[in-house]
C-alpha positions as CSV (number, residue, x, y, z in Angstrom):
1,X,-198.3,16.1,41.3
2,X,-201.1,18.9,42.5
3,X,-199.3,22.1,43.8
4,X,-201.2,24.9,45.7
5,X,-200.2,28.1,43.8
6,X,-201.6,30.3,45.9
7,X,-198.8,30.2,48.7
8,X,-195.0,30.6,48.2
9,X,-194.6,28.3,50.9
10,X,-196.7,25.7,49.6
11,X,-195.7,21.8,49.8
12,X,-196.8,19.9,46.9
13,X,-198.6,17.0,48.0
14,X,-196.7,13.7,47.3
15,X,-198.0,11.2,45.0
16,X,-197.0,7.6,43.4
17,X,-196.0,7.9,39.5
18,X,-196.9,4.4,38.2
19,X,-196.8,3.8,34.0
20,X,-197.0,7.4,33.4
21,X,-199.7,8.1,35.9
22,X,-199.7,10.4,39.1
23,X,-201.7,8.2,41.9
24,X,-203.0,10.2,45.2
25,X,-203.5,8.6,48.3
26,X,-206.8,6.7,47.8
27,X,-207.4,4.2,50.4
28,X,-203.7,3.5,50.6
29,X,-201.7,3.4,53.8
30,X,-200.0,6.8,54.6
31,X,-197.5,8.4,56.9
32,X,-196.9,11.9,57.8
33,X,-194.1,14.0,55.9
34,X,-192.8,16.5,58.5
35,X,-191.0,19.6,58.5
36,X,-187.7,18.8,61.0
37,X,-187.5,22.6,61.7
38,X,-190.6,22.8,63.0
39,X,-191.9,19.2,63.3
40,X,-194.9,20.2,61.9
41,X,-196.6,17.8,59.4
42,X,-196.7,18.7,55.6
43,X,-198.4,16.1,54.0
44,X,-199.6,12.7,54.2
45,X,-197.4,10.2,51.9
46,X,-198.8,7.2,50.2
47,X,-197.5,3.8,50.5
48,X,-197.4,1.6,47.4
49,X,-199.4,-1.7,47.7
50,X,-198.1,-4.9,46.5
51,X,-200.5,-4.6,43.4
52,X,-198.6,-1.1,42.7
53,X,-195.3,-2.4,42.8
54,X,-196.3,-5.0,40.5
55,X,-197.8,-2.5,38.4
56,X,-194.8,-0.6,38.2
57,X,-192.7,-3.8,37.5
58,X,-195.0,-4.6,34.5
59,X,-194.8,-1.0,33.4
60,X,-191.0,-0.8,33.4
61,X,-190.6,-4.3,31.9
62,X,-193.2,-3.5,29.1
63,X,-191.8,0.2,28.5
64,X,-187.9,-1.5,28.3
65,X,-188.1,-2.8,24.8
66,X,-189.2,0.8,23.4
67,X,-187.0,2.8,25.4
68,X,-184.0,0.5,24.6
69,X,-184.7,1.2,21.0
70,X,-185.1,4.9,21.2
71,X,-181.9,6.6,19.7
72,X,-179.2,8.0,22.2
73,X,-179.9,11.5,20.5
74,X,-183.8,11.4,21.5
75,X,-182.8,10.0,25.1
76,X,-180.6,12.6,25.3
77,X,-182.9,15.7,24.2
78,X,-185.4,14.3,26.9
79,X,-183.0,14.2,29.5
80,X,-181.6,18.1,28.2
81,X,-185.2,19.1,28.4
82,X,-185.9,17.9,32.1
83,X,-182.6,19.6,33.0
84,X,-184.0,22.9,31.6
85,X,-187.0,22.3,33.4
86,X,-185.4,22.1,36.9
87,X,-183.4,25.2,36.4
88,X,-186.6,27.1,35.4
89,X,-188.3,25.5,38.7
90,X,-185.2,25.7,40.8
91,X,-186.6,28.0,43.4
92,X,-189.9,26.2,43.8
93,X,-188.1,22.9,44.4
94,X,-185.3,24.4,46.6
95,X,-188.1,25.7,48.7
96,X,-189.6,22.1,49.1
97,X,-186.4,20.6,50.0
98,X,-185.7,23.0,52.7
99,X,-189.3,22.4,54.1
100,X,-188.9,18.8,54.0
101,X,-185.0,18.1,54.5
102,X,-184.3,21.1,56.4
103,X,-181.1,22.4,54.9
104,X,-180.5,26.1,54.2
105,X,-182.4,27.3,51.0
106,X,-179.2,28.2,49.4
107,X,-177.9,24.9,49.8
108,X,-180.7,23.2,48.4
109,X,-180.6,25.5,45.5
110,X,-177.2,24.5,44.3
111,X,-178.3,21.1,44.9
112,X,-181.3,21.3,42.5
113,X,-178.8,22.9,40.0
114,X,-176.2,20.3,40.6
115,X,-179.2,17.7,39.7
116,X,-179.9,19.4,36.5
117,X,-176.2,19.6,35.5
118,X,-176.1,16.0,36.3
119,X,-179.1,15.3,33.9
120,X,-177.1,17.2,31.2
121,X,-173.8,15.3,31.4
122,X,-175.5,11.7,31.2
123,X,-177.6,13.4,28.3
124,X,-174.2,14.0,26.6
125,X,-172.3,10.6,27.8
126,X,-175.2,8.5,26.6
127,X,-174.6,9.7,23.2
128,X,-171.2,8.5,23.4
129,X,-171.7,5.1,25.3
130,X,-169.1,3.7,22.6
131,X,-168.2,0.1,22.3
132,X,-164.9,-0.9,20.6
133,X,-163.3,-2.8,17.9
134,X,-160.8,-5.5,18.6
135,X,-158.1,-6.5,16.1
136,X,-158.8,-10.2,14.9
137,X,-156.6,-13.2,14.7
138,X,-157.1,-13.0,11.1
139,X,-158.0,-10.2,8.3
140,X,-161.3,-12.0,8.1
141,X,-162.2,-12.0,12.0
142,X,-164.0,-8.9,13.0
143,X,-164.4,-8.7,16.9
144,X,-166.6,-5.9,18.5
145,X,-167.6,-5.1,21.9
146,X,-171.0,-4.0,22.3
147,X,-172.4,-2.0,25.6
148,X,-176.2,-2.8,25.9
149,X,-178.9,-1.5,28.5
150,X,-179.0,-4.1,31.3
151,X,-182.6,-4.1,31.7
152,X,-185.1,-3.1,34.2
153,X,-183.5,-1.6,37.1
154,X,-184.4,-0.2,40.9
155,X,-182.9,2.5,42.7
156,X,-183.0,3.3,46.5
157,X,-182.2,7.0,47.6
158,X,-181.8,8.3,50.8
159,X,-183.0,11.3,52.6
160,X,-179.9,13.5,53.2
161,X,-179.7,14.5,49.3
162,X,-183.0,14.3,48.0
163,X,-182.4,15.8,44.7
164,X,-178.8,15.0,43.6
165,X,-178.9,11.3,44.7
166,X,-182.0,10.6,42.9
167,X,-180.7,12.2,40.0
168,X,-177.6,10.3,39.4
169,X,-179.6,7.4,39.6
170,X,-182.3,8.3,37.1
171,X,-179.9,9.9,34.7
172,X,-177.4,6.7,34.7
173,X,-180.2,4.3,34.2
174,X,-182.0,6.6,31.4
175,X,-179.0,7.6,29.4
176,X,-177.9,3.8,29.4
177,X,-181.4,2.9,27.7
178,X,-182.6,1.1,31.0
179,X,-186.1,1.7,32.9
180,X,-186.2,2.4,36.4
181,X,-188.4,1.9,39.4
182,X,-187.2,4.6,42.1
183,X,-188.0,4.5,45.8
184,X,-187.1,8.0,47.4
185,X,-186.7,8.3,50.8
186,X,-190.2,8.5,52.5
187,X,-188.8,11.5,54.6
188,X,-188.3,13.5,51.7
189,X,-190.4,12.4,48.7
190,X,-191.6,15.8,47.2
191,X,-187.8,16.7,46.0
192,X,-187.4,13.4,44.1
193,X,-190.8,13.8,42.7
194,X,-190.0,17.0,41.1
195,X,-187.2,15.2,39.3
196,X,-189.8,12.9,38.0
197,X,-192.2,15.3,37.0
198,X,-189.5,17.0,34.9
199,X,-188.8,14.2,33.2
200,X,-192.6,13.5,32.6
201,X,-193.2,16.9,31.5
202,X,-190.0,16.5,29.1
203,X,-191.9,14.0,27.2
204,X,-190.7,10.7,28.8
205,X,-192.6,7.7,27.6
206,X,-195.0,5.9,30.2
207,X,-193.5,3.4,32.2
208,X,-189.7,4.3,31.5
209,X,-189.5,6.0,35.2
210,X,-191.9,5.2,38.0
211,X,-191.6,6.1,41.5
212,X,-193.1,4.6,44.8
213,X,-192.9,4.9,48.5
214,X,-193.5,2.5,51.4
215,X,-192.1,0.5,54.2
216,X,-188.5,0.4,52.9
217,X,-187.9,-3.0,53.9
218,X,-191.0,-4.3,52.1
219,X,-190.6,-2.0,49.0
220,X,-186.9,-3.5,48.4
221,X,-187.9,-7.0,49.1
222,X,-190.8,-6.6,46.7
223,X,-188.6,-5.4,44.1
224,X,-185.2,-7.6,44.8
225,X,-187.6,-10.8,44.6
226,X,-188.6,-10.0,41.0
227,X,-187.3,-11.7,38.3
228,X,-188.0,-8.5,36.4
229,X,-185.4,-6.6,38.0
230,X,-181.9,-7.1,36.7
231,X,-179.9,-4.5,38.6
232,X,-180.1,-1.6,41.7
233,X,-178.8,1.0,43.1
234,X,-178.7,1.9,46.8
235,X,-177.4,4.9,48.7
236,X,-177.4,4.5,52.4
237,X,-175.7,2.6,55.4
238,X,-173.2,-0.4,55.2
239,X,-175.7,-2.5,57.0
240,X,-178.7,-2.0,54.9
241,X,-176.4,-2.4,51.7
242,X,-175.1,-5.6,53.1
243,X,-178.6,-6.7,53.8
244,X,-179.9,-5.8,50.1
245,X,-176.4,-7.1,48.6
246,X,-177.4,-10.6,50.1
247,X,-181.0,-10.5,49.0
248,X,-180.1,-9.4,45.5
249,X,-177.1,-12.1,45.1
250,X,-179.8,-15.0,45.3
251,X,-180.9,-14.2,41.7
252,X,-177.2,-12.5,40.7
253,X,-178.8,-8.9,40.3
254,X,-176.0,-6.5,39.3
255,X,-175.5,-3.8,42.5
256,X,-174.3,-0.4,42.8
257,X,-173.7,0.4,46.3
258,X,-172.8,3.7,47.9
259,X,-172.5,3.2,51.6
260,X,-171.3,4.5,54.7
261,X,-168.3,6.4,55.4
262,X,-166.2,8.0,58.2
263,X,-164.0,10.6,56.4
264,X,-160.6,11.1,57.5
265,X,-159.0,14.4,57.1
266,X,-154.9,15.0,57.5
267,X,-153.7,18.4,58.2
268,X,-150.1,18.6,57.6
269,X,-147.2,20.4,59.3
270,X,-146.8,22.8,56.6
271,X,-150.8,23.2,55.9
272,X,-152.2,26.8,55.9
273,X,-154.2,26.1,58.8
274,X,-156.4,29.0,58.9
275,X,-157.5,28.4,55.0
276,X,-158.0,24.8,55.7
277,X,-159.9,25.7,58.6
278,X,-162.4,28.0,56.9
279,X,-162.8,25.2,54.0
280,X,-163.4,22.5,56.5
281,X,-165.8,24.1,58.8
282,X,-167.9,25.1,55.5
283,X,-167.9,21.4,54.4
284,X,-168.3,19.7,58.0
285,X,-171.8,21.6,59.0
286,X,-172.8,21.6,55.7
287,X,-176.2,20.1,55.7
288,X,-175.7,19.7,59.4
289,X,-173.0,17.2,58.8
290,X,-175.6,14.7,57.2
291,X,-173.3,13.8,54.6
292,X,-171.4,10.4,53.5
293,X,-168.1,12.1,52.4
294,X,-168.5,15.0,55.2
295,X,-164.8,15.4,56.9
296,X,-165.2,14.2,60.6
297,X,-161.8,12.1,61.9
298,X,-159.3,15.3,61.8
299,X,-155.8,14.0,62.4
300,X,-153.7,17.3,62.9
301,X,-150.1,17.5,63.1
302,X,-148.6,18.4,66.4
303,X,-146.8,21.5,64.9
304,X,-150.1,22.9,63.7
305,X,-152.3,21.6,66.0
306,X,-153.3,24.4,68.6
307,X,-153.4,26.7,65.7
308,X,-155.8,24.4,63.5
309,X,-157.9,23.9,66.7
310,X,-158.4,27.5,67.5
311,X,-158.9,28.7,64.3
312,X,-161.6,25.9,63.7
313,X,-163.2,26.5,66.8
314,X,-163.7,30.1,66.6
315,X,-165.2,29.7,63.1
316,X,-167.5,27.0,64.2
317,X,-168.9,29.4,67.0
318,X,-169.7,31.7,64.7
319,X,-172.4,29.6,62.5
320,X,-176.1,30.4,63.0
321,X,-178.2,27.2,63.1
322,X,-181.8,27.9,62.4
323,X,-184.6,27.3,59.9
324,X,-183.7,26.9,56.3
325,X,-185.9,29.5,55.0
326,X,-184.4,32.0,57.2
327,X,-181.5,33.8,55.0
328,X,-179.6,34.4,58.0
329,X,-179.2,30.6,59.0
330,X,-175.8,29.0,58.3
331,X,-177.1,25.2,59.4
332,X,-180.4,23.9,59.3
333,X,-181.6,21.0,61.8
334,X,-181.2,17.2,61.9
335,X,-183.3,15.2,59.5
336,X,-185.3,13.2,62.1
337,X,-185.3,12.5,66.0
338,X,-183.4,9.4,65.3
339,X,-180.2,11.6,64.5
340,X,-180.7,13.7,67.8
341,X,-180.5,10.5,70.4
342,X,-177.6,9.2,68.2
343,X,-175.6,12.5,68.8
344,X,-176.2,12.8,72.5
345,X,-175.2,9.0,73.1
346,X,-172.3,9.3,70.9
347,X,-170.9,12.3,72.4
348,X,-171.5,11.3,76.1
349,X,-169.6,7.9,75.6
350,X,-166.8,9.8,74.0
351,X,-166.6,12.6,76.8
352,X,-166.6,9.5,79.3
353,X,-163.6,8.0,77.7
354,X,-161.7,11.6,78.0
355,X,-162.7,13.9,75.0
356,X,-162.7,17.5,75.4
357,X,-165.7,19.7,74.4
358,X,-164.8,22.7,73.1
359,X,-168.2,24.0,71.7
360,X,-171.6,22.7,71.1
361,X,-172.5,19.1,72.2
362,X,-176.5,19.5,73.0
363,X,-179.9,19.9,71.5
364,X,-180.7,23.2,71.0
365,X,-184.0,24.8,72.8
366,X,-187.4,24.9,70.9
367,X,-188.9,23.1,68.3
368,X,-187.5,21.3,65.5
369,X,-184.7,18.7,65.5
370,X,-181.4,21.1,65.8
371,X,-178.4,20.1,67.2
372,X,-175.3,22.7,68.4
373,X,-172.3,22.7,65.8
374,X,-170.0,20.5,67.9
375,X,-166.2,20.2,68.1
376,X,-164.3,17.5,70.4
377,X,-160.7,17.0,70.8
378,X,-158.7,14.0,72.0
379,X,-161.2,11.5,71.2
380,X,-160.0,7.9,71.9
381,X,-159.5,5.6,69.0
382,X,-161.9,3.4,71.2
383,X,-164.6,6.0,71.1
384,X,-167.9,4.6,69.2
385,X,-167.6,8.3,67.6
386,X,-164.3,7.2,66.1
387,X,-165.5,4.1,64.9
388,X,-169.4,4.6,63.8
389,X,-170.7,7.5,61.4
390,X,-171.9,10.0,63.4
391,X,-173.6,11.7,60.6
392,X,-174.0,15.0,62.4
393,X,-172.4,18.7,63.2
394,X,-169.9,17.1,64.9
395,X,-166.0,17.3,64.0
396,X,-163.2,15.1,66.1
397,X,-159.8,16.4,66.0
398,X,-156.9,14.7,67.3
399,X,-153.2,15.2,67.4
400,X,-150.7,13.0,65.4
401,X,-146.9,13.2,65.5
402,X,-146.2,12.5,61.5
403,X,-148.4,11.9,58.1
404,X,-147.1,8.1,58.6
405,X,-149.0,8.2,61.9
406,X,-152.1,9.9,60.4
407,X,-152.5,7.4,57.3
408,X,-152.4,4.7,59.6
409,X,-155.3,6.0,61.8
410,X,-157.1,6.8,58.8
411,X,-157.0,3.5,57.0
412,X,-157.8,1.8,60.7
413,X,-161.6,1.9,59.8
414,X,-163.5,-0.5,57.2
415,X,-165.0,2.2,55.7
416,X,-163.2,3.9,52.4
417,X,-165.4,6.3,51.0
418,X,-164.0,9.7,50.8
419,X,-160.7,11.5,52.5
420,X,-159.0,14.8,52.8
421,X,-155.6,16.3,53.1
422,X,-154.0,19.8,53.2
423,X,-150.5,20.1,52.5
424,X,-148.0,22.0,49.9
425,X,-145.7,19.5,49.8
426,X,-145.7,17.4,46.6
427,X,-144.0,14.4,47.7
428,X,-146.4,14.1,50.7
429,X,-149.2,14.5,48.1
430,X,-147.9,11.7,46.2
431,X,-148.0,9.5,49.5
432,X,-151.2,10.3,50.5
433,X,-152.4,9.2,46.9
434,X,-151.0,6.2,47.3
435,X,-151.4,5.1,50.5
436,X,-155.1,6.2,51.8
437,X,-157.5,3.4,51.5
438,X,-160.1,5.6,50.0
439,X,-162.5,5.7,46.8
440,X,-162.2,9.6,46.7
441,X,-159.3,11.9,48.0
442,X,-159.3,15.8,48.1
443,X,-156.2,17.4,48.3
444,X,-156.4,21.2,49.7
445,X,-160.2,21.0,48.5
446,X,-163.4,19.3,49.4
447,X,-164.7,19.5,45.9
448,X,-164.7,15.5,44.8
449,X,-168.4,15.2,43.4
450,X,-169.3,15.9,40.0
451,X,-171.0,14.2,37.1
452,X,-168.0,13.8,34.9
453,X,-166.2,12.0,37.8
454,X,-166.9,8.5,39.3
455,X,-168.3,9.0,42.8
456,X,-167.9,5.7,44.8
457,X,-165.8,3.9,47.9
458,X,-163.9,1.1,48.4
459,X,-163.7,-1.6,51.4
460,X,-167.2,-1.5,53.4
461,X,-168.3,1.9,51.7
462,X,-169.5,0.2,48.4
463,X,-169.4,-1.5,45.4
464,X,-169.1,0.5,42.0
465,X,-169.7,4.1,41.3
466,X,-172.0,6.8,40.2
467,X,-171.5,9.7,37.7
468,X,-168.4,9.5,35.2
469,X,-168.1,7.0,32.6
470,X,-168.4,4.3,35.0
471,X,-172.0,5.3,36.4
472,X,-173.0,4.9,32.7
473,X,-171.4,1.7,32.2
474,X,-172.8,0.1,35.5
475,X,-176.4,0.2,33.6
476,X,-174.7,-1.8,30.8
477,X,-174.2,-5.5,29.6
478,X,-170.9,-5.9,27.8
479,X,-171.4,-8.2,24.8
480,X,-169.0,-9.7,22.5
481,X,-169.6,-10.3,19.0
482,X,-166.9,-12.2,16.8
483,X,-167.4,-12.5,13.2
484,X,-165.6,-14.6,10.2
């Protein structure tokens, strides 16, 4: 990637990366990359042609035998070197992310560092991709179970976390010995390409990793229709995930899907409401609420409802939305105008159904896709907001009479990605852990995402997990070998 070093605010020109070569716009179709804080164009993003996609498929297929045969220790060395390069470049990559995605610079910096940690973890776990020996039916029989890379993979990453989400997909595939074609989000291309560049500079063989852009449906259809691709990973909406899964099912491609959520929060009678409010405000409005695991549906016990609501609203009113490059800003813009329209429509419909607005509720004046941090209470379960993921800076706070009622309402939706609860009672903790239908549960914490633990949902929130040993094994075939 080319970068103008003359300006600390320079935005690197996005390119395609195919078979070890950086490819510029040329005669390809392009689309603008916009700064969501100013609505100003940052660069023109080249779209891959059908020939580019075929070249990426062939490059990944040709590189697979060599990469599969590369010793895990060497694969580990390259991933670790890339992690080191990311840490060295963290300030530049974080600034790029803030320019194209909008989140505050400190949030962007932490995300880049988390991506480096993900590379490191998979680098080590890839060296321990153990099979096992199974006792035979006789002393002469030897039964072994092997984990082998599944082959060429495709990965589709979203715009809300343009570094950590591609990092999980890249690191899992490469550590297992697979080759990969990555399609990052067109809204946030340069951050993902910074990860690709770190691996290229670390000595990754050509063709092992390729990065392409284009009209999402056209790129995904081209890649998933190809017999070369053995598995794909997608992070995004449940609706799109279902379409991709249906297409991939025609050729029985393996899939990892991290889809939509609508995370419930249960605040129990014995919770420290002020501490819970502090933790939850920080988590709810991080990345302007554009997080698949963001706490959104709050079910608060009647005994502490008023105290919690007051504490929560007071802290929300202290937030300072603004450009992510402004050190005083605590919340950046929404990523695109589509989110502004969605917020406006969802909030209006909830208010018509009797919800109470405590703060926010409107688009902020001036340029950029800024929405006021918003709190609603007494939101009807029939409101669209209680049934559709808002994906914005919006908390929905309702009163419940018991933990049992809160669990029933939390489990009501077909989603099950993340859930949270605040309680000091050990029996209640056990009840929540047993009865909440979710892939991830945080009790007195929102910290549920780390490289060493599986990240994924249940029900319509996805198939499988990324990170943890589960994330590595998702890129492996299991082979039984029986010898006598």
